[in-house]
C-alpha positions in Angstrom: -3.2 -5.0 -36.9 -1.1 -8.2 -36.7 -2.7 -11.7 -36.3 -1.6 -15.0 -36.3 -2.0 -15.9 -39.7 0.7 -16.8 -41.8 0.6 -13.1 -43.9 1.7 -11.6 -40.6 5.2 -12.5 -42.5 4.6 -9.8 -44.6 4.6 -7.5 -41.7 7.9 -8.8 -40.5 9.4 -8.1 -44.1 7.4 -4.7 -43.9 9.3 -4.1 -40.8 12.8 -5.2 -42.2 12.4 -2.8 -45.0 11.8 0.2 -42.7 7.9 0.6 -43.5 6.6 2.9 -40.7 3.6 2.6 -38.6 2.2 5.3 -36.3 0.6 2.6 -34.1 0.7 -1.5 -34.1 -1.8 -3.3 -32.4 -1.7 -7.0 -31.9 -4.1 -9.6 -31.5 -3.6 -12.0 -28.8 -0.5 -14.3 -28.3 1.1 -11.9 -31.3 2.0 -9.5 -28.6 4.6 -12.0 -27.3 6.4 -11.5 -30.3 6.5 -8.3 -31.8 7.0 -4.6 -30.7 3.6 -3.0 -30.3 1.4 -0.2 -28.9 -1.7 -1.9 -27.7 -2.9 -5.7 -27.3 -6.6 -6.8 -28.3 -7.8 -9.9 -26.4 -11.7 -10.2 -26.4 -11.6 -13.3 -24.0 -11.7 -12.8 -20.3 -8.1 -13.4 -19.2 -9.6 -16.3 -16.7 -9.5 -18.6 -19.9 -5.9 -17.8 -20.2 -4.9 -18.0 -16.3 -7.7 -20.3 -15.1 -7.9 -23.0 -17.8 -6.1 -24.6 -21.0 -8.6 -23.9 -23.5 -6.2 -21.7 -25.5 -4.1 -24.4 -26.0 -0.4 -23.4 -27.0 -1.3 -19.7 -26.9 -2.0 -20.3 -22.7 1.5 -19.9 -21.4 2.6 -17.0 -23.3 -0.9 -15.1 -22.6 -0.4 -15.9 -19.0 2.9 -14.2 -18.9 1.8 -11.4 -21.2 -1.4 -10.9 -18.6 0.6 -10.6 -15.7 3.8 -8.8 -16.5 2.7 -6.8 -19.7 3.2 -2.8 -19.8 1.1 -2.1 -22.5 -2.8 -1.7 -22.5 -4.9 -4.7 -23.1 -8.3 -4.3 -24.3 -10.4 -7.3 -23.1 -14.1 -7.9 -22.3 -13.7 -8.0 -18.4 -11.5 -7.0 -15.9 -9.3 -9.0 -13.6 -7.2 -8.1 -10.4 -4.6 -10.3 -11.4 -3.7 -8.2 -14.6 -2.8 -4.3 -14.2 -2.8 -3.2 -17.6 -5.9 -4.4 -18.7 -8.4 -1.6 -20.4 -12.3 -2.4 -20.7 -13.3 -2.5 -24.3 -15.8 0.3 -25.1 -18.4 -2.0 -26.6 -21.3 -0.2 -25.2 -20.3 3.1 -26.8 -18.9 1.5 -29.9 -22.1 -0.5 -30.5 -24.1 3.1 -29.6 -22.3 5.4 -32.2 -22.1 2.8 -34.8 -25.2 1.1 -34.7 -23.7 -2.1 -35.4 -23.3 -4.8 -32.9 -21.9 -7.6 -35.4 -18.9 -8.4 -33.4 -18.2 -12.1 -33.2 -14.0 -12.3 -32.9 -11.3 -9.9 -31.7 -10.2 -9.0 -35.3 -13.4 -7.4 -35.7 -13.4 -5.8 -32.3 -9.9 -4.4 -33.5 -11.2 -2.7 -36.7 -14.3 -1.6 -34.8 -12.1 0.1 -32.6 -10.1 1.8 -35.3 -13.3 2.9 -37.0 -14.6 4.7 -34.0 -11.3 6.3 -33.5 -11.5 7.7 -37.0 -8.2 6.8 -38.0 -6.9 7.5 -41.7 -5.5 3.9 -42.5 -5.6 0.2 -41.2 -3.1 -2.2 -42.6 -4.2 -6.1 -42.1 -1.3 -8.7 -41.6 -1.9 -12.0 -40.2 -5.8 -11.9 -40.5 -6.2 -14.6 -42.8 -9.2 -16.9 -41.3 -7.3 -20.0 -42.9 -8.2 -22.3 -39.9 -9.0 -25.9 -39.8 -12.5 -25.0 -38.1 -13.5 -24.0 -41.5 -17.2 -22.4 -40.1 -15.5 -20.6 -37.4 -12.7 -19.1 -39.9 -15.6 -18.3 -42.6 -18.0 -16.8 -39.7 -14.8 -14.3 -38.6 -13.5 -13.6 -42.1 -17.6 -12.0 -43.0 -17.7 -10.2 -39.9 -13.9 -8.6 -40.1 -14.8 -8.3 -44.1 -18.1 -6.4 -43.0 -16.2 -4.0 -40.6 -13.6 -3.3 -43.5 -16.6 -2.2 -45.5 -17.7 0.0 -43.0 -14.5 1.8 -42.5 -14.0 2.2 -46.3 -17.2 4.1 -46.6 -16.1 6.3 -44.1 -13.1 7.1 -46.1 -10.6 5.2 -44.0 -7.7 3.3 -46.4 -7.5 -0.4 -45.9 -5.0 -1.9 -46.8 -4.3 -6.0 -46.4 -1.0 -8.2 -46.5 -0.1 -10.0 -50.2 -0.4 -13.5 -48.9 -3.9 -13.1 -47.0 -7.3 -14.2 -48.7 -9.3 -11.4 -46.9 -11.0 -9.4 -49.3 -9.7 -11.8 -51.7 -6.5 -9.9 -52.0 -4.5 -13.2 -52.7 -6.3 -14.0 -55.6 -4.9 -12.9 -59.2 -6.0 -9.6 -60.2 -7.5 -11.2 -63.4 -9.8 -13.6 -61.7 -11.0 -10.9 -59.0 -14.1 -9.7 -60.9 -16.6 -12.6 -61.2 -17.8 -13.1 -64.7 -15.7 -10.7 -66.0 -12.4 -13.4 -65.3 -14.0 -15.9 -67.9 -13.4 -13.2 -70.9 -10.6 -13.9 -73.4 -9.5 -10.5 -72.3 -11.0 -10.6 -68.7 -11.6 -6.7 -66.8 -8.7 -6.4 -64.1 -8.5 -3.5 -61.6 -5.5 -1.7 -61.1 -4.1 1.6 -59.3 -2.9 4.4 -60.8 -1.8 7.6 -59.0 -3.4 6.1 -56.0 -6.8 5.9 -57.8 -8.8 2.4 -58.2 -9.3 1.3 -62.2 -10.9 -1.3 -63.8 -9.7 -1.8 -67.2 -8.8 -4.6 -69.9 -6.1 -7.1 -69.3 -4.4 -6.2 -72.4 -4.4 -2.4 -71.9 -2.1 -2.6 -68.7 1.7 -1.6 -69.5 3.8 -4.8 -67.9 6.0 -3.9 -65.1 9.4 -2.6 -65.7 11.8 -5.5 -65.5 13.5 -5.8 -62.0 17.3 -5.6 -62.1 
């Protein structure tokens, strides 16, 4: 899932290093820039076609909506756009028992959860907007759905630069309280398993040639 946050650079870096993704889902105007398989745009198409409310995204979204050949999931169909798919909100809310959906990324993660994907990789999902209240509200909702997905056994991976799930916080500062110890506890991954250990017990990485 690729959004407009700064950590979407990590997606481009991954692609340039031949990382494979089974499907790429673009959030809003990201679809006008990268190759993708689906678009999630939970605003009604009329917001882009009939108003300037979306600011700089308006023109690229107009073009996308009227000439795109990939499925675009949204809240309302519009006869001016041929590839729209009405988001299955009733089915997802009924099947999950959750109706906490306050931004497009949350809808996208919920859709992945509902479709039993094995792994969700998040790029550009940072919630570092100027409007702090909106950013924190959206981040909380996305992290909620990430937790729901994890409880189902879905693997969640977040771009290194993103603040989502405290990914960009240094390892020795992630665990509150323990970060104040002289030898803080840190989380590490060994053989695919998440472990908690003292910082002093971690072997330094091999030097890069």
